[in-house]
C-alpha positions in Angstrom: 3.9 13.7 -7.7 6.1 15.7 -5.5 9.5 15.9 -3.7 10.1 13.9 -0.6 8.8 15.6 2.5 10.0 15.1 6.1 7.8 16.0 9.1 9.8 16.0 12.4 7.3 14.9 15.0 8.8 14.4 18.4 12.2 14.9 20.0 13.4 12.8 23.0 14.3 15.0 26.0 17.4 13.1 27.2 18.9 12.2 23.8 18.9 13.3 20.2 16.4 10.6 19.3 13.4 11.7 17.3 10.4 10.6 15.4 9.1 11.7 12.0 7.2 10.9 8.8 8.9 10.7 5.4 6.4 11.1 2.5 7.2 9.8 -1.0 5.1 9.2 -4.0 5.0 5.5 -3.0 3.9 6.0 0.5 4.8 7.3 3.9 7.5 6.0 6.1 7.5 6.4 10.0 11.0 7.1 11.4 13.2 5.8 12.8 13.1 3.0 10.2 15.1 0.1 9.0 15.3 -0.8 5.3 15.8 -4.5 4.3 18.5 -4.9 1.7 17.2 -6.2 -1.7 20.5 -5.9 -3.6 19.5 -7.4 -6.9 15.7 -6.8 -6.7 15.2 -9.4 -4.0 15.6 -9.5 -0.3 17.3 -12.9 -0.1 15.0 -15.9 0.7 12.0 -13.6 1.4 9.1 -12.8 -0.8 7.6 -9.4 -1.3 4.4 -10.5 0.4 6.4 -11.7 3.4 8.3 -8.4 3.5 5.0 -6.4 3.6 2.9 -8.6 5.8 5.3 -10.3 8.3 8.4 -8.2 8.3 6.2 -5.0 8.0 8.8 -3.3 5.8 8.0 0.2 4.7 10.9 0.8 2.3 13.5 -1.5 0.9 16.9 -1.0 -0.7 18.4 -2.0 -4.1 21.9 -1.7 -5.5 22.7 0.2 -8.7 25.8 -1.8 -9.6 24.1 -5.2 -9.2 20.9 -4.2 -11.0 22.8 -2.6 -13.8 24.7 -5.8 -14.5 21.7 -8.1 -14.0 18.9 -7.8 -15.2 20.1 -4.6 -16.9 18.4 -1.2 -17.4 16.7 -2.3 -20.7 14.7 -4.9 -18.9 13.9 -2.6 -16.0 12.8 0.2 -18.3 10.6 -2.3 -20.3 9.0 -3.4 -17.1 8.3 0.1 -16.0 11.0 0.3 -13.3 12.0 -1.9 -10.4 8.7 -1.3 -8.5 6.7 -3.0 -11.2 9.5 -5.6 -12.1 9.5 -7.0 -8.6 5.9 -6.1 -7.7 6.7 -3.8 -4.8 4.4 -0.8 -4.4 6.1 0.8 -1.4 9.2 3.2 -1.6 12.6 2.0 -2.8 16.1 3.5 -2.1 19.0 2.7 -4.4 22.6 2.7 -3.2 24.8 4.3 -5.9 27.4 1.6 -6.2 29.8 3.6 -4.1 30.1 0.8 -1.6 31.4 -1.5 -4.5 34.1 1.1 -5.1 35.2 0.1 -1.5 34.4 -3.6 -1.5 35.9 -4.3 -5.0 39.1 -2.4 -4.3 41.2 -5.2 -5.8 39.7 -4.9 -9.2 38.7 -1.3 -9.6 40.5 1.8 -10.8 39.5 5.3 -9.7 40.2 8.6 -11.4 38.5 12.0 -11.8 36.0 10.8 -14.3 34.7 7.8 -12.3 35.5 4.2 -11.4 36.3 1.3 -13.7 34.6 -1.7 -12.1 35.1 -5.3 -13.2 31.9 -7.4 -13.2 31.9 -10.2 -10.6 29.7 -12.1 -13.1 31.7 -12.3 -16.2 34.8 -10.1 -15.7 33.6 -7.4 -18.1 34.7 -3.9 -17.3 32.3 -1.0 -16.8 33.0 2.7 -16.2 30.8 4.2 -13.6 30.7 8.0 -13.7 28.4 10.2 -11.5 26.4 10.9 -14.6 26.0 7.2 -15.6 25.1 6.2 -12.1 22.4 8.8 -12.0 20.9 7.5 -15.2 21.0 3.9 -14.0 19.1 5.0 -10.9 16.6 6.9 -13.1 16.1 3.7 -15.1 15.7 1.7 -11.8 13.1 4.2 -10.7 14.1 4.5 -7.1 12.2 7.0 -4.9 15.5 7.9 -3.2 18.8 7.8 -5.2 22.1 8.0 -3.6 24.9 10.2 -5.0 28.0 8.5 -6.3 30.8 8.6 -3.8 34.1 7.0 -2.8 34.0 5.2 0.5 37.6 5.2 1.8 38.8 2.2 3.7 39.6 2.1 7.5 42.3 3.0 8.3 43.1 5.8 5.8 45.7 8.4 6.4 44.6 12.1 6.5 45.9 12.9 3.0 44.0 10.1 1.4 40.8 10.8 3.4 40.9 14.5 2.4 41.6 13.7 -1.3 38.7 11.2 -1.3 36.3 13.6 0.3 37.0 16.3 -2.2 36.5 13.8 -5.0 33.2 12.7 -3.5 32.2 16.4 -3.4 33.0 17.0 -7.0 31.1 13.8 -8.0 28.2 15.1 -5.9 28.1 18.3 -8.0 28.1 16.2 -11.2 25.4 14.0 -9.7 23.1 16.9 -8.9 23.8 18.5 -12.4 22.8 15.3 -14.1 19.6 14.9 -12.0 18.6 18.5 -12.6 19.1 18.0 -16.4 16.9 15.0 -16.5 13.4 14.2 -15.4 12.0 11.6 -13.0 10.6 8.5 -14.7 7.6 6.4 -14.4 5.4 9.1 -13.0 6.9 9.5 -9.5 9.5 11.9 -8.1 13.1 10.6 -7.6 15.0 12.3 -4.8 18.8 12.5 -4.6 20.6 12.2 -1.2 24.2 13.3 -0.9 26.6 11.3 1.3 29.0 12.6 4.0 32.5 11.2 3.8 35.8 12.2 5.4 37.1 9.0 7.0 37.7 9.2 10.8 38.8 12.8 10.8 36.5 15.2 12.6 37.5 18.3 10.7 36.8 16.5 7.4 33.5 15.1 8.6 32.3 18.6 9.6 33.6 20.0 6.2 31.7 17.3 4.3 28.5 17.9 6.4 28.7 21.6 5.5 29.3 20.9 1.8 26.4 18.5 1.3 24.1 20.6 3.5 24.7 23.5 1.0 23.0 21.3 -1.7 19.7 21.6 0.2 18.7 18.1 -0.6 15.5 16.4 0.6 17.6 14.2 2.8 21.2 13.5 3.7 23.3 10.3 4.3 26.3 9.4 6.3 28.7 7.0 4.7 32.1 5.5 5.4 31.3 4.1 8.8 31.0 0.4 9.9 33.9 -0.3 7.6 36.2 -1.7 10.4 36.5 1.2 12.8 35.9 0.6 16.5 32.3 1.0 17.6 33.1 3.9 19.9 34.6 5.8 17.0 31.6 5.1 14.8 29.3 6.5 17.5 31.5 9.5 17.9 31.6 10.4 14.2 27.9 9.5 13.8 27.0 12.0 16.6 29.3 14.6 15.2 27.6 14.4 11.8 24.2 14.6 13.3 25.2 17.8 15.0 26.2 19.4 11.6 23.3 18.1 9.4 20.0 19.8 9.1 17.4 19.1 11.8 14.5 19.3 9.3 15.8 16.6 6.9 16.0 12.8 7.4 19.4 11.5 8.2 20.4 8.0 6.8 23.3 6.1 8.3 24.5 3.7 5.6 25.2 0.1 6.2 24.8 0.0 10.1 24.5 -2.5 11.8 23.5 -4.7 14.7 20.2 -4.0 16.7 22.2 -2.3 19.5 24.2 -0.2 16.9 20.8 0.9 15.6 19.5 1.9 19.0 22.7 3.8 20.0 22.6 5.7 16.7 18.9 6.5 17.0 19.9 8.2 20.3 22.4 10.2 18.3 19.7 11.5 15.9 19.7 9.0 13.0 16.4 8.3 11.2 17.1 5.7 8.6 19.2 2.5 8.5 20.1 -0.4 6.3 22.2 -3.5 6.6 22.7 -6.9 5.2 23.3 -8.4 8.7 19.7 -9.6 9.5 19.5 -11.7 6.3 23.1 -12.7 6.0 23.5 -13.7 9.6 20.1 -15.4 9.5 21.2 -17.5 6.6 24.2 -18.6 8.8 22.0 -19.6 11.8 22.4 -16.5 13.9 19.2 -15.1 15.2 18.6 -11.7 16.8 15.9 -12.0 19.4 14.1 -10.0 22.1 16.1 -12.0 24.7 19.5 -11.9 23.0 21.6 -13.5 20.3 20.8 -17.2 19.4 23.0 -19.6 17.4 20.2 -21.9 16.3 22.8 -24.4 15.1 23.7 -25.2 18.8 22.6 -28.6 20.2 21.0 -26.8 23.2 18.0 -26.0 21.0 17.5 -29.6 19.7 14.5 -30.2 22.0 13.4 -26.7 22.6 9.8 -26.5 21.3 9.2 -22.9 22.4 8.7 -20.2 19.7 11.7 -18.6 18.0 10.6 -15.3 19.7 7.2 -14.7 21.2 8.3 -11.2 22.2 7.7 -9.6 18.8 4.6 -9.3 16.5 5.5 -11.7 13.7 3.7 -14.9 12.8 6.7 -16.7 11.7 8.6 -15.9 14.8 5.7 -16.9 17.0 4.7 -20.0 15.0 7.8 -22.1 14.5 9.8 -23.6 17.3 13.6 -23.3 17.9 13.9 -27.1 17.6 12.2 -27.1 14.2 14.3 -24.3 12.9 17.4 -26.1 14.1 16.2 -29.3 12.3 15.8 -27.3 9.1 19.4 -26.0 9.3 20.9 -29.3 10.2 18.9 -30.9 7.3 19.9 -28.1 4.9 16.3 -27.4 4.1 15.9 -24.1 2.3 12.9 -23.2 4.4 15.2 -22.7 7.4 16.9 -19.8 5.5 13.5 -18.2 4.8 12.2 -18.5 8.4 15.5 -17.2 9.9 15.5 -14.2 7.5 12.0 -13.3 8.0 12.5 -13.5 11.8 15.6 -11.3 11.8 14.1 -8.7 9.6 10.9 -8.6 11.6 13.0 -8.2 14.8 14.9 -5.3 13.2 11.6 -3.6 12.3 10.3 -4.4 15.8 13.3 -2.6 17.3 12.8 0.7 15.3 9.0 0.5 15.9 9.5 0.1 19.7 12.1 2.9 19.6 9.5 5.2 18.0 6.9 4.3 20.7 9.3 5.0 23.6 10.4 8.3 22.1 6.7 9.2 21.9 6.2 8.0 25.5 9.1 10.0 26.8 11.1 7.0 28.3 13.3 6.2 25.3 16.7 6.5 27.0 16.0 4.1 29.9 14.4 1.6 27.6 17.2 1.9 25.0 20.0 1.2 27.6 18.1 -1.8 29.0 17.5 -3.2 25.5 21.1 -2.8 24.3 22.3 -4.9 27.2 19.6 -7.5 26.6 20.0 -7.7 22.8 23.8 -8.2 23.1 23.8 -11.1 25.4 24.3 -14.7 23.9 21.7 -17.2 25.0 
C-alpha cells in the first residue's frame, strides 16, 4: 500500500504531449488515458466485464454527490467500498461533487462553510462541506479523491472568479487537513488531487496553479473548463495551466470532451481525461468513429451492412453492422444503447492508446493534426 506514483516516460519533440505510467494500489494506468464516467457506480448501459474486456478501461470515475444520495455511505461501507460493491478491481477516481455546485446552481446555496444542495431524488437538503466530502470519498474508497471546489459559470466577471478561486483554495486547505487527520480505508491508499480554478482569467489561473502546486499532491487537476467557453479559449487556458503545473505529476483535465478536444489537449500536456459525452451521445445515436461522426439514426445507414467501425480493436465495433444498430435504435431496443455506448467508449480508449503509440514513435504531431480533421467530419 503506497501513495500514487507517476513515471514520466517520453516527451514529444514538437508538442507538450507525453507518455507516463500512474501506479495505484489497484493497478497501473498508462497515460494519456480516458476515464469512463460511472456516476452512480455504473457506466450507463455497460457492464464491468464489457468495460474491462471490450472498452479496455484502466480507470473509471464515480461521483460523490450521487453515490452519497444513493446507495449511501452505509451500504458502501458494508460492502467494503465501491470497488467491491460494483465488482471493479481496477482504479476508481471520484469527483467531489463540485460540478454539482455548478450544474445545480438553481437549487443550491454557497457560503464559507460549504454548499447546501437539494437532492434531485426527493428534494431533501444536504450540506456539503470540504470535510464531509472527504469523508464520503473515504467511504466510497476511491483511489483518487478530488478536492471540493466551486466551478464558476461561463461567463463570470473578474470579481466573482477571483472570489470563487479563493474560496476553492480555502476549501482545499480544509480538504487536505481532513485527509491528513483520517486514514485510508479498505487497505489501499486514497490520494487527494487539488483542482485549479480561476475562470477565464490568466492571472487567476496562474495564481491557482501556484497555490495548488504548493500542496505537493500526487497529481493535479484543471477544472472550470468546457463549461461554455469557446474551444480556442479552453485550449489557451489548458496550455497555460500545463505550463504552471509540475512536470513530474499527472495532469487531469476534468470533463473534456470530444475526441478532437482530447487530442488537442494531449498536445498541450494533459495526461488524464473524463467526459460523459461518449455514453450520453451514444445513447442518442451519435457515434464517434475512426472515419468521422455518424448519426446512426439517419436513413443512409438503413442498408449498410458494414461494421460500425473496423478501424479500432473492439469486438462490438467490428461485429455489428451499422444497419443492425440503426434498426435497434428505430425499434427502441435497449441493446442499441449498449452497443453504441461500448463502441464510443472503446473509440475514446483507442484514441488515447494510439496517441501514446505515436508519441513513442516520434510522429505524434502530424498524426494528431490529421486525426483531428478526420474525427471531426460528419459522414
